[in-house]
MARDREN-997315 format. One record per atom (N, C-alpha, C): x, y, z; atom name; residue in three letters. Coordinates in steps of 0.02 Angstrom, whole numbers. Example, Ala and Ser with C-alpha at 12.3 -4.5 7.8 and 13.67 -1.06 7.14 Angstrom:
660;-284;390;N;ALA
615;-225;390;CA;ALA
660;-165;390;C;ALA
642;-112;354;N;SER
684;-53;357;CA;SER
645;2;394;C;SER
//
This chain:
6765;6106;2807;N;UNK
6693;6096;2803;CA;UNK
6659;6110;2871;C;UNK
6693;6086;2924;N;UNK
6663;6098;2990;CA;UNK
6660;6173;3005;C;UNK
6713;6210;2985;N;UNK
6713;6282;2997;CA;UNK
6656;6316;2959;C;UNK
6645;6295;2897;N;UNK
6592;6324;2857;CA;UNK
6524;6308;2888;C;UNK
6516;6246;2912;N;UNK
6453;6227;2943;CA;UNK
6441;6268;3006;C;UNK
6494;6279;3046;N;UNK
6488;6319;3107;CA;UNK
6468;6390;3091;C;UNK
6501;6420;3040;N;UNK
6485;6489;3021;CA;UNK
6413;6494;2996;C;UNK
6391;6444;2959;N;UNK
6322;6445;2934;CA;UNK
6273;6443;2992;C;UNK
6287;6401;3042;N;UNK
6244;6396;3101;CA;UNK
6243;6461;3139;C;UNK
6301;6493;3147;N;UNK
6306;6556;3183;CA;UNK
6266;6611;3148;C;UNK
6271;6613;3081;N;UNK
6235;6663;3044;CA;UNK
6160;6653;3049;C;UNK
6139;6589;3048;N;UNK
6067;6574;3056;CA;UNK
6042;6597;3124;C;UNK
6080;6583;3177;N;UNK
6060;6604;3244;CA;UNK
6057;6679;3249;C;UNK
6106;6714;3219;N;UNK
6106;6787;3222;CA;UNK
6046;6816;3186;C;UNK
6028;6785;3129;N;UNK
5970;6809;3091;CA;UNK
5907;6800;3131;C;UNK
5902;6743;3167;N;UNK
5843;6730;3208;CA;UNK
5836;6781;3263;C;UNK
5893;6796;3296;N;UNK
5891;6846;3350;CA;UNK
5872;6914;3324;C;UNK
5898;6932;3265;N;UNK
5881;6997;3236;CA;UNK
5808;7002;3220;C;UNK
5780;6948;3192;N;UNK
5709;6948;3176;CA;UNK
5667;6953;3239;C;UNK
5691;6919;3293;N;UNK
5654;6921;3356;CA;UNK
5654;6991;3385;C;UNK
5712;7025;3382;N;UNK
5715;7092;3409;CA;UNK
5671;7139;3370;C;UNK
5666;7129;3305;N;UNK
5625;7172;3264;CA;UNK
5551;7164;3278;C;UNK
5532;7105;3309;N;UNK
5461;7092;3321;CA;UNK
5438;7117;3389;C;UNK
5484;7143;3430;N;UNK
5465;7169;3496;CA;UNK
5423;7231;3487;C;UNK
5364;7231;3518;N;UNK
5318;7287;3511;CA;UNK
5327;7337;3568;C;UNK
5311;7399;3555;N;UNK
5310;7448;3608;CA;UNK
5249;7437;3652;C;UNK
5249;7462;3714;N;UNK
5193;7450;3760;CA;UNK
5126;7472;3731;C;UNK
5075;7433;3747;N;UNK
5006;7449;3727;CA;UNK
4972;7486;3784;C;UNK
4944;7544;3770;N;UNK
4910;7584;3822;CA;UNK
4835;7571;3819;C;UNK
4805;7564;3878;N;UNK
4733;7554;3884;CA;UNK
4707;7610;3930;C;UNK
4669;7656;3902;N;UNK
4648;7716;3939;CA;UNK
4573;7726;3940;C;UNK
4535;7676;3918;N;UNK
4462;7684;3915;CA;UNK
4427;7623;3945;C;UNK
4438;7611;4009;N;UNK
4407;7552;4040;CA;UNK
4332;7562;4052;C;UNK
4297;7507;4061;N;UNK
4227;7508;4080;CA;UNK
4223;7510;4156;C;UNK
4183;7556;4183;N;UNK
4174;7560;4256;CA;UNK
4114;7518;4275;C;UNK
4125;7470;4319;N;UNK
4072;7425;4341;CA;UNK
4063;7430;4416;C;UNK
3999;7432;4440;N;UNK
3987;7430;4512;CA;UNK
3994;7359;4538;C;UNK
3997;7351;4602;N;UNK
4001;7285;4632;CA;UNK
3935;7247;4620;C;UNK
3939;7181;4615;N;UNK
3879;7141;4604;CA;UNK
3830;7147;4662;C;UNK
3857;7157;4722;N;UNK
3815;7165;4781;CA;UNK
3794;7238;4787;C;UNK
3728;7253;4781;N;UNK
3706;7323;4783;CA;UNK
3721;7358;4849;C;UNK
3735;7320;4902;N;UNK
3751;7350;4967;CA;UNK
3826;7366;4972;C;UNK
3864;7341;4925;N;UNK
3936;7354;4926;CA;UNK
3951;7415;4883;C;UNK
3995;7460;4908;N;UNK
4009;7522;4873;CA;UNK
4070;7518;4827;C;UNK
4097;7459;4819;N;UNK
4155;7451;4776;CA;UNK
4140;7464;4703;C;UNK
4191;7487;4666;N;UNK
4186;7497;4594;CA;UNK
4248;7467;4561;C;UNK
4242;7452;4497;N;UNK
4295;7415;4463;CA;UNK
4309;7445;4394;C;UNK
4373;7451;4377;N;UNK
4394;7469;4310;CA;UNK
4407;7405;4272;C;UNK
4369;7393;4219;N;UNK
4376;7332;4180;CA;UNK
4411;7347;4114;C;UNK
4470;7318;4105;N;UNK
4509;7329;4044;CA;UNK
4504;7267;4000;C;UNK
4481;7276;3939;N;UNK
4472;7221;3892;CA;UNK
4536;7207;3854;C;UNK
4546;7143;3837;N;UNK
4603;7123;3797;CA;UNK
4592;7137;3724;C;UNK
4641;7120;3683;N;UNK
4635;7131;3611;CA;UNK
4588;7080;3580;C;UNK
4546;7103;3535;N;UNK
4502;7057;3498;CA;UNK
4453;7023;3544;C;UNK
4451;6956;3539;N;UNK
4404;6917;3579;CA;UNK
4438;6884;3638;C;UNK
4493;6913;3661;N;UNK
4532;6882;3715;CA;UNK
4498;6889;3783;C;UNK
4446;6929;3788;N;UNK
4412;6937;3851;CA;UNK
4445;6989;3895;C;UNK
4433;6984;3961;N;UNK
4459;7033;4008;CA;UNK
4535;7027;4014;C;UNK
4569;7084;4011;N;UNK
4641;7085;4022;CA;UNK
4656;7093;4096;C;UNK
4621;7141;4128;N;UNK
4631;7152;4199;CA;UNK
4572;7191;4227;C;UNK
4563;7185;4293;N;UNK
4512;7223;4329;CA;UNK
4542;7252;4392;C;UNK
4535;7318;4401;N;UNK
4561;7353;4459;CA;UNK
4502;7377;4501;C;UNK
4498;7355;4563;N;UNK
4442;7372;4606;CA;UNK
4463;7415;4665;C;UNK
4418;7460;4686;N;UNK
4427;7500;4746;CA;UNK
4362;7498;4785;C;UNK
4367;7482;4849;N;UNK
4307;7477;4892;CA;UNK
4318;7520;4954;C;UNK
4289;7582;4955;N;UNK
4296;7625;5014;CA;UNK
4240;7610;5063;C;UNK
4253;7565;5109;N;UNK
4201;7545;5157;CA;UNK
4182;7603;5202;C;UNK
4121;7601;5227;N;UNK
4094;7657;5266;CA;UNK
4118;7654;5339;C;UNK
4105;7709;5374;N;UNK
4123;7712;5445;CA;UNK
4166;7772;5460;C;UNK
4175;7789;5524;N;UNK
4218;7845;5543;CA;UNK
4291;7829;5531;C;UNK
4333;7880;5533;N;UNK
4405;7870;5523;CA;UNK
4435;7831;5582;C;UNK
4486;7788;5570;N;UNK
4515;7772;5505;CA;UNK
4469;7727;5464;C;UNK
4460;7743;5401;N;UNK
4413;7707;5359;CA;UNK
4451;7661;5311;C;UNK
4434;7596;5310;N;UNK
4470;7550;5266;CA;UNK
4459;7564;5192;C;UNK
4510;7552;5153;N;UNK
4507;7556;5080;CA;UNK
4536;7491;5052;C;UNK
4495;7452;5019;N;UNK
4518;7388;4992;CA;UNK
4532;7395;4917;C;UNK
4592;7376;4896;N;UNK
4612;7380;4826;CA;UNK
4625;7308;4801;C;UNK
4601;7293;4742;N;UNK
4613;7227;4713;CA;UNK
4632;7233;4640;C;UNK
4675;7188;4617;N;UNK
4694;7185;4546;CA;UNK
4693;7112;4523;C;UNK
4648;7096;4478;N;UNK
4647;7030;4447;CA;UNK
4667;7038;4374;C;UNK
4696;6985;4346;N;UNK
4721;6990;4277;CA;UNK
4722;6921;4245;C;UNK
4729;6920;4179;N;UNK
4726;6857;4143;CA;UNK
4786;6813;4160;C;UNK
4778;6748;4149;N;UNK
4828;6699;4171;CA;UNK
4896;6707;4137;C;UNK
4896;6732;4076;N;UNK
4959;6737;4040;CA;UNK
4995;6803;4051;C;UNK
4978;6838;4106;N;UNK
5009;6903;4121;CA;UNK
5036;6904;4192;C;UNK
5082;6951;4204;N;UNK
5110;6962;4270;CA;UNK
5108;7036;4287;C;UNK
5096;7051;4350;N;UNK
5095;7120;4374;CA;UNK
5166;7144;4384;C;UNK
5181;7203;4357;N;UNK
5248;7233;4366;CA;UNK
5246;7292;4414;C;UNK
5196;7336;4408;N;UNK
5194;7394;4452;CA;UNK
5124;7421;4457;C;UNK
5112;7459;4510;N;UNK
5048;7493;4521;CA;UNK
5061;7562;4550;C;UNK
5029;7613;4522;N;UNK
5030;7680;4551;CA;UNK
4958;7704;4558;C;UNK
4939;7724;4619;N;UNK
4872;7751;4631;CA;UNK
4878;7819;4665;C;UNK
4839;7866;4639;N;UNK
4837;7934;4666;CA;UNK
4767;7946;4695;C;UNK
4764;7960;4760;N;UNK
4701;7972;4795;CA;UNK
4695;8047;4809;C;UNK
4641;8077;4783;N;UNK
4631;8149;4793;CA;UNK
4559;8163;4815;C;UNK
4550;8221;4845;N;UNK
4483;8247;4863;CA;UNK
4471;8308;4819;C;UNK
4441;8299;4760;N;UNK
4435;8354;4711;CA;UNK
4400;8416;4737;C;UNK
4352;8408;4782;N;UNK
4314;8466;4806;CA;UNK
4338;8489;4875;C;UNK
4398;8468;4895;N;UNK
4424;8487;4961;CA;UNK
4462;8552;4960;C;UNK
4503;8562;5011;N;UNK
4540;8625;5018;CA;UNK
4609;8621;4986;C;UNK
4622;8569;4948;N;UNK
4687;8562;4915;CA;UNK
4736;8518;4952;C;UNK
4720;8499;5014;N;UNK
4764;8455;5051;CA;UNK
4747;8383;5034;C;UNK
4798;8340;5034;N;UNK
4785;8270;5015;CA;UNK
4758;8230;5074;C;UNK
4722;8176;5060;N;UNK
4704;8130;5114;CA;UNK
4769;8099;5142;C;UNK
4764;8072;5202;N;UNK
4821;8036;5230;CA;UNK
4803;7962;5232;C;UNK
4847;7920;5205;N;UNK
4835;7848;5202;CA;UNK
4887;7810;5243;C;UNK
4868;7752;5264;N;UNK
4915;7706;5297;CA;UNK
4905;7637;5267;C;UNK
4957;7596;5271;N;UNK
4955;7528;5247;CA;UNK
4935;7483;5304;C;UNK
4876;7452;5300;N;UNK
4851;7410;5354;CA;UNK
4886;7343;5356;C;UNK
4909;7321;5300;N;UNK
4944;7257;5297;CA;UNK
4975;7253;5228;C;UNK
5029;7216;5219;N;UNK
5061;7214;5154;CA;UNK
5012;7191;5100;C;UNK
5009;7128;5089;N;UNK
4963;7097;5042;CA;UNK
4938;7033;5073;C;UNK
4882;7007;5047;N;UNK
4860;6942;5069;CA;UNK
4909;6890;5043;C;UNK
4929;6846;5087;N;UNK
4979;6796;5068;CA;UNK
5045;6812;5102;C;UNK
5081;6761;5126;N;UNK
5142;6773;5163;CA;UNK
5204;6749;5129;C;UNK
5201;6737;5064;N;UNK
5260;6710;5029;CA;UNK
5310;6765;5013;C;UNK
5372;6745;5003;N;UNK
5425;6792;4987;CA;UNK
5450;6780;4916;C;UNK
5479;6832;4883;N;UNK
5490;6900;4909;CA;UNK
5426;6940;4914;C;UNK
5422;6980;4968;N;UNK
5363;7020;4979;CA;UNK
5361;7078;4929;C;UNK
5300;7102;4914;N;UNK
5295;7161;4871;CA;UNK
5329;7222;4902;C;UNK
5353;7267;4860;N;UNK
5385;7328;4883;CA;UNK
5336;7386;4874;C;UNK
5318;7419;4930;N;UNK
5266;7470;4929;CA;UNK
5292;7535;4958;C;UNK
5273;7592;4926;N;UNK
5289;7658;4952;CA;UNK
5226;7700;4957;C;UNK
5220;7739;5011;N;UNK
5166;7787;5019;CA;UNK
5196;7856;5029;C;UNK
5171;7905;4991;N;UNK
5197;7973;4999;CA;UNK
5144;8022;4973;C;UNK
5157;8087;4985;N;UNK
5113;8140;4962;CA;UNK
5144;8176;4903;C;UNK
5103;8194;4855;N;UNK
5126;8231;4796;CA;UNK
5074;8285;4782;C;UNK
5086;8345;4807;N;UNK
5037;8399;4799;CA;UNK
4973;8383;4835;C;UNK
4918;8381;4798;N;UNK
4852;8367;4828;CA;UNK
4836;8293;4829;C;UNK
4884;8251;4813;N;UNK
4870;8179;4808;CA;UNK
4909;8139;4859;C;UNK
4877;8088;4885;N;UNK
4911;8035;4923;CA;UNK
4926;7980;4872;C;UNK
4989;7960;4868;N;UNK
5011;7914;4816;CA;UNK
5033;7847;4846;C;UNK
5009;7794;4816;N;UNK
5031;7726;4834;CA;UNK
5066;7696;4773;C;UNK
5128;7673;4783;N;UNK
5165;7642;4729;CA;UNK
5187;7571;4750;C;UNK
5171;7523;4707;N;UNK
5197;7456;4716;CA;UNK
5251;7446;4662;C;UNK
5314;7443;4683;N;UNK
5369;7439;4635;CA;UNK
5381;7367;4612;C;UNK
5363;7319;4656;N;UNK
5376;7249;4640;CA;UNK
5322;7207;4674;C;UNK
5293;7160;4638;N;UNK
5241;7118;4665;CA;UNK
5268;7051;4691;C;UNK
5331;7036;4676;N;UNK
5361;6975;4702;CA;UNK
5323;6913;4681;C;UNK
5311;6867;4729;N;UNK
5278;6804;4714;CA;UNK
5204;6812;4697;C;UNK
5177;6872;4708;N;UNK
5107;6884;4692;CA;UNK
5097;6910;4621;C;UNK
5150;6915;4582;N;UNK
5146;6945;4516;CA;UNK
5098;6909;4470;C;UNK
5091;6843;4479;N;UNK
5047;6805;4434;CA;UNK
4981;6786;4467;C;UNK
4964;6820;4522;N;UNK
4902;6806;4557;CA;UNK
4860;6870;4562;C;UNK
4798;6861;4587;N;UNK
4757;6919;4605;CA;UNK
4787;6950;4668;C;UNK
4801;7015;4665;N;UNK
4833;7050;4722;CA;UNK
4781;7091;4759;C;UNK
4787;7091;4826;N;UNK
4743;7130;4869;CA;UNK
4786;7174;4913;C;UNK
4770;7239;4914;N;UNK
4806;7288;4954;CA;UNK
4757;7321;5001;C;UNK
4773;7320;5066;N;UNK
4728;7348;5116;CA;UNK
4756;7413;5143;C;UNK
4720;7467;5130;N;UNK
4739;7534;5153;CA;UNK
4688;7560;5203;C;UNK
4705;7616;5234;N;UNK
4657;7650;5278;CA;UNK
4665;7725;5269;C;UNK
4609;7761;5266;N;UNK
4609;7834;5265;CA;UNK
4611;7857;5338;C;UNK
4667;7885;5359;N;UNK
4674;7907;5429;CA;UNK
4661;7981;5438;C;UNK
4663;8019;5383;N;UNK
4649;8091;5387;CA;UNK
4616;8112;5322;C;UNK
4560;8149;5329;N;UNK
4521;8168;5270;CA;UNK
4511;8244;5269;C;UNK
4520;8277;5211;N;UNK
4512;8350;5208;CA;UNK
4442;8371;5230;C;UNK
4439;8418;5275;N;UNK
4375;8442;5300;CA;UNK
4332;8471;5244;C;UNK
4269;8456;5245;N;UNK
4218;8478;5197;CA;UNK
4221;8442;5130;C;UNK
4271;8401;5118;N;UNK
4274;8364;5054;CA;UNK
4223;8308;5054;C;UNK
4189;8300;4998;N;UNK
4137;8249;4992;CA;UNK
4147;8205;4930;C;UNK
4205;8209;4899;N;UNK
4220;8167;4841;CA;UNK
4289;8137;4847;C;UNK
4295;8075;4827;N;UNK
4359;8040;4824;CA;UNK
4372;8018;4752;C;UNK
4430;8035;4725;N;UNK
4450;8013;4658;CA;UNK
4512;7970;4664;C;UNK
4512;7914;4630;N;UNK
4568;7867;4632;CA;UNK
4591;7854;4560;C;UNK
4650;7878;4543;N;UNK
4678;7866;4477;CA;UNK
4727;7808;4482;C;UNK
4717;7756;4442;N;UNK
4758;7696;4445;CA;UNK
4796;7685;4380;C;UNK
4861;7671;4386;N;UNK
4902;7653;4329;CA;UNK
4936;7586;4345;C;UNK
4923;7537;4303;N;UNK
4950;7470;4314;CA;UNK
4994;7451;4254;C;UNK
5053;7424;4269;N;UNK
5095;7396;4216;CA;UNK
5091;7320;4219;C;UNK
5071;7291;4163;N;UNK
5057;7220;4158;CA;UNK
5098;7192;4101;C;UNK
5126;7132;4109;N;UNK
5168;7104;4057;CA;UNK
5141;7036;4036;C;UNK
5132;7028;3970;N;UNK
5115;6962;3943;CA;UNK
5178;6920;3942;C;UNK
5175;6861;3970;N;UNK
5233;6817;3972;CA;UNK
5233;6772;3910;C;UNK
5291;6744;3896;N;UNK
5298;6701;3837;CA;UNK
5366;6709;3807;C;UNK
5374;6688;3745;N;UNK
5439;6693;3711;CA;UNK
5461;6766;3707;C;UNK
5414;6810;3689;N;UNK
5428;6881;3688;CA;UNK
5378;6916;3733;C;UNK
5404;6951;3784;N;UNK
5360;6986;3830;CA;UNK
5330;7048;3797;C;UNK
5268;7062;3816;N;UNK
5236;7123;3790;CA;UNK
5203;7159;3849;C;UNK
5217;7224;3854;N;UNK
5193;7264;3910;CA;UNK
5128;7300;3894;C;UNK
5083;7299;3942;N;UNK
5021;7337;3938;CA;UNK
5021;7389;3995;C;UNK
5003;7450;3980;N;UNK
4997;7503;4030;CA;UNK
4923;7521;4035;C;UNK
4893;7510;4093;N;UNK
4822;7521;4104;CA;UNK
4813;7583;4146;C;UNK
4768;7627;4126;N;UNK
4756;7689;4164;CA;UNK
4682;7704;4165;C;UNK
4656;7720;4225;N;UNK
4586;7737;4231;CA;UNK
4573;7769;4299;C;UNK
4514;7799;4306;N;UNK
4497;7835;4367;CA;UNK
4428;7814;4393;C;UNK
4423;7808;4458;N;UNK
4360;7795;4492;CA;UNK
4344;7854;4537;C;UNK
4280;7872;4543;N;UNK
4259;7926;4587;CA;UNK
4203;7901;4633;C;UNK
4205;7926;4694;N;UNK
4156;7908;4744;CA;UNK
4129;7971;4776;C;UNK
4064;7975;4786;N;UNK
4032;8031;4820;CA;UNK
4021;8012;4893;C;UNK
4027;8062;4936;N;UNK
4017;8051;5008;CA;UNK
3960;8094;5033;C;UNK
3927;8071;5085;N;UNK
3880;8113;5121;CA;UNK
3901;8114;5194;C;UNK
3878;8165;5229;N;UNK
3899;8173;5299;CA;UNK
3853;8136;5346;C;UNK
3882;8101;5393;N;UNK
3842;8069;5445;CA;UNK
3880;8072;5511;C;UNK
3846;8078;5567;N;UNK
3881;8083;5631;CA;UNK
3910;8016;5652;C;UNK
3968;8019;5684;N;UNK
3997;7958;5710;CA;UNK
3974;7947;5782;C;UNK
4005;7901;5818;N;UNK
3983;7883;5885;CA;UNK
3992;7941;5934;C;UNK
4037;7987;5920;N;UNK
4049;8044;5965;CA;UNK
4009;8105;5945;C;UNK
3966;8098;5894;N;UNK
3926;8155;5872;CA;UNK
3960;8199;5822;C;UNK
4023;8181;5803;N;UNK
4058;8220;5753;CA;UNK
4036;8199;5684;C;UNK
4044;8244;5635;N;UNK
4025;8229;5567;CA;UNK
4082;8195;5530;C;UNK
4066;8140;5497;N;UNK
4117;8103;5460;CA;UNK
4090;8088;5391;C;UNK
4135;8089;5342;N;UNK
4114;8073;5274;CA;UNK
4107;7999;5264;C;UNK
4054;7978;5231;N;UNK
4041;7908;5216;CA;UNK
4026;7901;5143;C;UNK
4055;7852;5108;N;UNK
4042;7846;5037;CA;UNK
3971;7827;5022;C;UNK
3940;7861;4975;N;UNK
3873;7844;4954;CA;UNK
3875;7793;4898;C;UNK
3818;7767;4879;N;UNK
3816;7716;4827;CA;UNK
3815;7746;4757;C;UNK
3813;7812;4752;N;UNK
3813;7845;4687;CA;UNK
3882;7871;4671;C;UNK
3891;7896;4609;N;UNK
3954;7928;4594;CA;UNK
3992;7893;4540;C;UNK
//
């Protein structure tokens, strides 16, 4: 009797696991975000707003703020997301669409806000006409709003537009994880203004 009871329990557990595996969904792609300007009209930041399913509200918001000034020019990146999700990865491609085909040069001004470990894993490299930033792991910041501070240290001459394509992998936590892949692009227009040495430098305008 005990053997039969054990076998019945094992079969029930196996059936539950099989049903659970069958319910795992493939990643949901979000490719049509709403582009929102910063609330402060003097701030040049823009935001990609990704909505959740149904009436769940905002799923995530990806912001880019190209502050003005001569090179090196700061670039502030932020990612906020709903409480029941965690950040898995970020890929951003920075290009100058109207330039000479050379990519901007970026540097990492600081890892992320917050000093807890494990620290995020970040790579910067060039891929054709794009400067690419990849965050492979968010570490202890996975369930928080993440801030990444970059700087443009070299800008293609005569280019007056900056395009930033962002791809974020986000995971809903719970009994069964579900992955969301968010993709969107922000564009910024620049106008020329002289810096302190009389040289011409590109500065982001409030349009674009």
